[in-house]
Structures are given as C-alpha cells and as structure tokens.
N, C-alpha and C positions, 0 to 999 in steps of 0.2 A: 298539688296538681303537675303531673311532668313541666321539668322547664317548655317541651318541643310543643305539647300543647299550648302553651302558654304566648309562645313564639308566633303561633299558626292565630291564634286569635288574634295578637295584635297586628299582624300583616292583613287578613279580614277587618280592620276596622279600621286600615289606613284606605285599601279597596274601596269600602263606603263612603270614608272620604272622599277620597278622588270621580269617585262615581256621580256624587252630588253635584260636583261643580265642571259634568264635563260640558261642552257647549252644546250636543246634540239633547243635552235634558235642560239646559235652560231657555235656550233662546227660545225654542218652540212657544213654551209657556208663555214666553214674556211677551211675543206677538198678539197681539187683538187688532181684528179690522172692524170697526163697529159704522155708525152712522157717522161719524165724524171723521172716520176715515183709519189710517194706521196709528194705532200705538204701541212701543216699543217701554214694556215694566211701565206703564203709564206716561210715558215723555212720546208727545204729538211727533210725528212721523210725516211734515209735511209733504201733500202735491205739491208738483213740479209743472210747469209746461215743458220746461227744458232737459238737461240730462239728472240722472241719479247716477252718482259716481260711490259707491263704497268700497271703503279700506279695510281689511281684516289687518291686523298687524301684531305681532307677536306668537307665543309659544302656541298661544289656541287659535290662531288665526285659520289653520285650515279649518277647524272643526267649527268655529261657526261660520266661514265662509259658506260651506255645505250646509248647516241648519239654517242660513240666511235664503241660500236656495231653494232648498225646500220650501220653506216658511214664506217666504214672501214672491214665489212662483215666479211668471212672468213681468211680473212688474220690479225683478232683484237688480237690474240696471246693470252699470258697469260694473265687473270685481275685479281689485287690483288685491294681490295677498302677498307678505312679507313675513317670512317666517325663517327660526332657524336653518343651519342645512343639517340632512337627517332625519328631520322633522317628517313623519309622511304627510303628504298631500289625496288627498282622494280623487280615486279619479275623473269623479265628474267636476270637481273642482279644479284639476288641471286642465279639462275641456273646456271652461266657463269664464277663467277667469288669467288673467295674467299676473302669473307668480313668480316672484324674486326672494331671493333671500339673502342669508345675512348672516356674519357668526354672534356668538353669544357665547360668553360674558363681554369678551374683548373684541372688540366691531374691527371689520377688516371692509377692504375695497369692494366686497361685493354687497354690501349693506350701505356703504356710500352712497355706491350707482343706486341701487334702488331705492333711496330716499327724494337723491335727485329727481330720478324717474316721476316716482311719486308726488312730488311739489310740483313739477313740470306739470303733469296733467291736476291736479288739484288748481296750478293758477290760471289753466283755460276755465273752469267756473263765472260763469254769469250769474245778474241776478232769478233771474227767472230754472236755474240746477239748484241742484242739494248735493251736500258732500253727509255720508254714511260713514262712522267711523269706527267697525269693530275691533276693540281693543281690551291688547291683554299683557301682562310680565314678561319683559325681555325685549320691549318695544324701544328703550336708552340705547342699547349696542344696536340694534336694527336699524335704526334710524342716523345712521351713524354722519351722515353729510356736513361737516363742520360748517360754523357759522366765516362768512366773509374775512379773508385774513391768518384763518386759521388752515392747520393740515389734519388729514387725519390720523397722521403719527403723531400731534399734539394731542387728541381727543385719546387715542390708545395709552399714550405714554399719563395721561393724566388718569384716566380710568382704571388704570394698573395699579396705581402707587395709592389712590384712596381707598379702591379695594382691598392692597396688602397694608392699609396701615388700621384695617378694621373697621373701617369708618360704616356708620349706620347709614341706610340708604334717603335716608332726610340729608341726610352733609353731601352722600355724592351726588343726589341731585339738584344740591343749590349751587353745586357745581357745573354739573351736567345740561342744565337747564338752558345755563347761559353762553357755552359751547356750541351746541347742537342747532343747528338753523330751523329745523324742526319744534325743536322744545320750548317748553313756555307759551306754549302758544301758534308758534312757528306756523304748522300747519293750518288751523283755523284762519290765519292773518292769512296766507295764502291765497285760501279760498275766496275772503271776500271778494264782493257783497253778495256770496253764495249762503245762504242756511247750513248750520254746520250739527247735525247729532250725533254724539257718543252713547253706543253703549259697551258696558266694560266689565272686566273678568280685574278684580282687586289683587293685584299682588301685592301691597303694603300694609303692615297692619292698620286699623285706623282709617283705612281708604282716604290718605290725603289725594287728592285728584291732581294736584300738581306734580307730585311725586310717582303716580303710574305713569308707566312708558316715559319720565321728565313732562307731563302735561301738554301731548301736542297740541290737543282743542283748548284746552284752561289758561287762563292770562298767568303768569309767576310772582307767588307771593315775595319772592327773595330777589334781592339785584344782583348786578357784579358786586358791589360795594362787600356782599354779605359772601359771594364765592370766595373773595380775595380772605375774607376771615376766617371761614373753616380750613385753608390753605394755607393761612397761617400760624393756625391753633392746633393744627395736626403735623407741624411743621416740614410742610412741602411746597413752602413757598418759592424756596430755594432750589426744592429737584426737579419740581414740573418745568416741562420746555418753558424755556424763557419766553416766546412767543406768545403763550397762555395767560401770561401775568402782564403783561403787557398788552393784551387784546383786553383785557378784565378794565385794569387801571384807565386803560380810555370810555370805556364804559360805564366805569364806577362814578362818576359826577351827574350822568347825565338824569333828567327828569323822568316818572315815571305817572304815566296817567291812562285811565281807563280807552279802552280804543275802541272803535266801534264794531269790528267783529264779532265783539264782548255779548253785544246786545243779539245777538243773531243765532248763540253757539246755544246747546243745552247738553248735558251729559244726567247718566240712567246708572246705576252699578249694580249687575245679575248677578252677579255672587261675589262673596270674600271669604277673608282667610276662616270666616267665623261659621260659614254656612258649612267646610267643610269638616270642622270641629263638632259639631251640631250633630253632622252626620255620623261620624264616629263614635261620637258617643249614643245616639240613639241605637247605632247599630251593638254595641257591648250588653246596652240597657238591656235589648232585645236577647241577649245570650245570658243573660241572671245578673249581670255584674252590677256593685252600689257604684256607679259612677261622679267624678265630679271632675267637671270641667271649669276649668281655671280661668278666670276673666280673664286677667290681666296677660298681653300678647309675650310669649316669651321671649327677651331680647337677650343683647349683651353677649361678652366673650361666650364662646360656644365649650371652653373646655371649663371651665369657671362655674357655667348652668347645668354643666350634665354630672361633675361632680356635686350640685347640689342636688337637683332630682335621686341618684341615685342615695342618697346620704335621705334622704324625705322617702324612698321606696324601703328602704331599712328599717324606717322609723315606723313601718305599720305592721301590725302584727301578720305572720304568717300563713294565719289560720284563716284571715278573711279574706275574700273574694272583693278585690278593689280595682277599679280603676283610673287612673287622672289622665286626663286628654288635654293636651296645651298645645296652642297655634302663636304662631309667631316667625320669629325671622332671625336669627343669632350672627352674631358675627364674627371672624377669626383673623387675630392679627398677625400676619404671617412673619415668621423668625427662621423659619427651618426651610428645605427643599425638597420636600415631600410631594405624595401626594392623597390629593383628600378634599374636604368642603367642609363645611361646616357641623350639616347633620353627623359626619361621621367623626369628623374631632369632637362632637357633644357625647355621642355615643364610645368610643374610644374612653373615654374621662371617666363617663359613667361605670363603665368595665371595670376600671380602676378598685371605684369604690365598690361595688357589687361581690369584686373578686371572694370567691371560695362561698357565696351564699347561693340558696336555693330557693325557688317557688317563685323568683322575680326577676321582670322583661323586660328592658326599655326599647321602641322602637323611636326615631327620629328620621324621617324621608322630606326629600321636598318634594311636594304636589304637581309639578313638573317632572321628573322620573332623571332628576337628573341635579348631581350636587356636587358643584367645583366643577373641576376637571377630570372626573371621572365616570366612570359609565354608571355610577353606580346610582340610586334614589337617594339612599339614608346607609341606614344599619337598623339590625336589631341585636341587642346583647342580654350578657347573662351573667349568671355567677361562673360557668367554666369559660369565655369566652377568654381572658387574657391565657389559661393553659392550653386553650387551642395556639392560641397566636405564639407563644412559646416554643409548642410543641410543631411548630412549621416553620422553625427556626430564625422567628424575629422576638427582639424585645418588646414589648408596648409602653414601655416607660419612656424610652429613645424615641420612639414612635410618634410617640403625643409632641412631644418637644421637636419632632424636626417636619410636624405639620402631613406625617406620614399615616396617618389615618388610613387612608383608603388602599395602602398597601398590605399591611396588617387585616386590617377586616376581611376583607379577598380572601387570603391566602387562613385565617380559620374558618373561612365557608361566613362571614356573620354579614357582610356585602348585603343589602337590597337590592336587586336590578328589576326596576320595572319595563326600562325604553321610555322614550318619550310619551308622557300620556297624555297627551294634545289639551294640557289645561294647565292654569299655573296661577295658586291663591297662599304664595308662600310654602312654610313648613308645619308641617304635623307632629306630634310627641306626643307617646302614647305611652304610661307607667301600667304596667300588672301586677298586683301581687294574688298571686292564687291561692286559693281554699279549694274545697269543696264544692264539685259542679252544684249548682240548683235546679229545679224544675223551671224550666223554663218556655216550654211546649213544643222544644227544640232538638235536634240530636246533636249538632254542628251547628256551632256561631259564625262558619264561614256563610258569604253567599256565592248563589252562582256567578261567575262575569259577567258582565256586563255587556261582553261583546268579544267574540270567540277569536283565537286565531293566534297571533303573534306571542314568542314568549321573550322578556328580557335579556340580551345579551350583556356576557362580560367575563370581567375574570373569571381563572376556571375558582370552581370551589365556594362561591356565592351563591344564595339563595337565589332562588328564581319566582317570579314573581306567582303569589297564588290568588290575590284579590281579585283580578280581571279587571284594572283599572286601562289597560292598554287595551292593541289587537287593530289589526290590520281594516280595513277597511273594503 
C-alpha cells in the first residue's frame, strides 16, 4: 500500500479519535432530566433556590459551555468561561457568558486576572446556590492566580523549569497544586457552603482527578512537603524562585485533614484518553485493519518512545495490514533551543529509525491540536521523512538533539496542523503497517468532517487537516 494512503488512513483515524471527545458530542448525551431532576453522567445536579453559577474552564471550555447552553436551556444559569488565547468561542457563548482568556502552557497576567475574578464570583455563593464546573485540560495554566505570598512570576518560572526538566504531569501538579489559589480544591473551598458538581474531560492518563487542571474541586492527595521533594529530586530546589521554596517550607509542617466542602463536592468523568483511542481503533477496524490497542499509557521520554515504536513497526511483516493505537502523554527533557513538542519529537525520533523503509507510517498528535509551542498538533512520518528533511536543507539528527522537531518536520511537509480542536484528552499515536486493502464494505477509510469550515494554519509545507475535528461554530 502506498505510504500516502497510509498517511491519509492515520489522519482519518486521528480525526475519529478527536470527534469522539468533542464536547458537543459528549455533554448532551450525558445530561438526562428525569423524575429525580437533572443528572449529568449519572451524577445528581441539585435544584437550588438561589444562583446557579456554571464555570467552564480549559481548552474545551467553549464547546462545553455551548453544549451546556443547548442542553440546559432556560436553567443554564450564569456562565463564566476561561479558555486559552486563540481558541474560538461560539457566538452564542460570547453573548451568554462572561469570557476570559489566559495563556497555555505557561501562565500569564490575563489568566491570573481571570482566576481571581472567578474565585471572587464563586466566593459570593451561599448554601442555597450551586457551582457547576465543566473542566478540561489546560486549567492549571489558565487558573494562574498564585497563593498569597507568591507572584505570577514565581509560578511561571517554576512551571517552566518543571516542564523543561521533563517532569511527568503528576510531579508537575504536585507542585502546582500548592502554588495556585484555585488548585487542590481551592475553587470548591471558595464556594463553600454551596454544593459543587464537576464534569470533566480528562487530559491525564488514568484520570487522577487531582492532576486534571490541578484539581480545583477535589482535595489534594499531596502536601507542600511532597512538592519540595519533587523539586529536590529533579534538582530544581536551587533553581526555582526562592519565594517558592520559602512558601512550601512554611506549609510543609501544617496538618492535613478533611475539610467541610469535600462533603458537598461530586465529580464525574465525561471522556478520557481511552475514549479517543478506542474511537480511532474502531474507525480503523471499520476500514479492514487488524488493530491492536495497547492498554498501557504511552509515557516516558518522547524520543526514546519514538525509536521504540518505529522498531516495533519494522518488526511487523510488511505484507500485513496492521494498526497499533496508543494513548498517553510523553515528556521531553529540553536540552536544545529548538521549536517543537513531545509528539513531534517522538515522530522525528521514529522517522530516523524508519529511514528508507516502505509501507510504515507513524502519526503522533495532541488531541487539543497543539503540540508544545508550535502551531502543529503533531506529525505524520514515514521512511522518506528524513530524506525530505535533508532535501529542505536540514539535518534531522541535529534537529532532534536541539529539540527542533517542529522546524524540520514543517520543512518536510510532515507536521500535522489542525488548529485548536476544542477538546483535550492527551495524545494519540497510530502506527500503520500497510498490506493489500481487504474488502470492508467501504471505498475509503476516511470519514466526513464533523463540522465544516476552518482548516489549520501553520508553517508552509505542513500537512493540512483532513480529519474534520476542527471547524468554526
């Protein structure tokens, strides 16, 4: 099977993965009104005599807010939306909600102001009111208001050092939960004595609730002492701002006990990485592929995992029509000064191993449409990727060493551009080894776009989105 056909099949599978976790496809199905009142994914949403404040937070916040408005109708309540700069907001949400923005992955002053405004509004709630939180990935950076005694610059510097050190998300949020006023249950604490109901789209493998947006409505399972241990283990205790270490040491000895707000807080998961992975697998099976879904989350150093997956692909007979689907979130230990993200780094490392091979393709992309600090969602590579990189005047080996996968994959035309998708459930990686097409009742494995309109924009030569996960409202 030609590699271009494989590449299209991989992109279509990724499109199916993203569509499966779009808010407009999740929330209406999860909301049920029966004789007991409103239930959200089985969780009771109580009727209250007072205010109903709905806070939609994260990369999927606009879509969650729009779906809530449609499904809840006249009972939608007051709506407050916090989402990253550049994420499209539907006109109906713009009219009905207070919309605030912030930066991601590194927080900014706009996010700090948005978090303080939200905390103030939540703090006005009383026992006869209700807080509904529609939560998605990116919330840690968006809810950027630091605890008293810290400045935004302290949080920003600490976040940057943790991410550049390749810290896994659990370690990053062990620290951030202590530094953020809304983290580790801070938002629910501010709402007390109002009940709190949270429905979330998980962007962390395994769905540990305290790590999703730093757990604004669930108690923290870790302490300031644990945060200090993370910084020391990563060799960052002497590099983060002194105010951060002083703040954590000041809280390290404080007793930890259940708080009253915890009794009135409930949380449900609407979708997660596994939801996207299974959707990609189902799409490929419908196209006649023999699919293996790898159950373990794909984690660890991105370049190491890329080489491993490529070697695994080379070990599959070329005549087979085999698909491997992975989900998870790798990390990158930044040693260079290039431009890229974990998915592109994984893909470039894989391309070096696949060099010269035929009939093998790897796609690695973030379901949010954003990989690192690039306009790319990730990349699609094959055995000719490195040749295209060299033909464009770049050295793929040097680029990997400089963490510059984004630059060279764009130059080769292998960077995948979707634009913000409106959701976020970590990353999806698809490995295809192509044989002859078997009859499947379909002429094309690609599916029609879920929404018409926008195509992603990015560096010249990038592969444009074919999966239909993005679009204008």
